[in-house]
N, C-alpha and C positions, 0 to 999 in steps of 0.2 A: 504494500500500500504506500510505497514511497511516493511523496508528492500529492497524497490525498488526505483529506481531513473530513470527519463526519460533521454535519451541521444539525441544528435543532429539528429540522423537518424530516430527518431520517435518510436524507439523500447523501451521497458522497460528492463533494465538490472539490475540484482540483484546486490546489493552492496556487492560484493564478490571480494576481491582483493587478488591476490596471486603473488608470484615471477614470473616476466616475463610479467605480464599484462601491457597493455598500459593504462595510466591514462590521461584523458582529462580534461583540465582546462578552465574555463570561467571567465577571470579576470574582464570583463566589465559587467558581469551579464546580457548579452543581448541575451543569447540562442545560441551563436556561440562559438565554441572551439577556444581559442586563443593560446594554448600551450599544448604540450604533454610531458610526461615523461615515464619512465619505473619503474614499482613497484619493489623495491628491497626486501621489506618485509612488513608485516602488523602485528602489535601486540599491545595490551593494548590500543586500541582506536586510534592508530597512523598509518599512512601510510608513509613509507620511500621510497623515490624515487631517481633515478639518472636522471638528466636533463642536456641537452645541452643548450647553450644560456641562461644561468642563470647568469646574470651580466657579460656576455661575457666569461663565463667559463663553464666547465662541473662540476657540483656539486652534492653532496648528499644533499637532502632536506627532511624535515619532515612536515607533515600536520595532523591536527585532521581528523579522518576518516569521520566525519560528516561536514566538512568544506563546506560552500556554494560555494566556488571557484571550488570544484570538480564537474565536469559535469557528469562523469561516467567512466566506465572501459571497456576495450575490451581485449579479449584473441585472439591473432593471431593464425591462423591455420598453425602450423609448420609441413607441409607435404613435 
């Protein structure tokens, strides 16, 4: 399963993150998404996000791409 990660809906999503994807976080490590953000970019093993309600502000954040807090990613259908 290298390169794959389970997400809350029971599907397997590839760990592939690109600009505009939704990133899901599991802060309590209980299998439930606690927070979401928007992927700004991903490079050199880091994922850069824009998140609301981050310390009561809208902030740019960065995470290691293999962080255990990252539950998975979703790509909206922009139709």
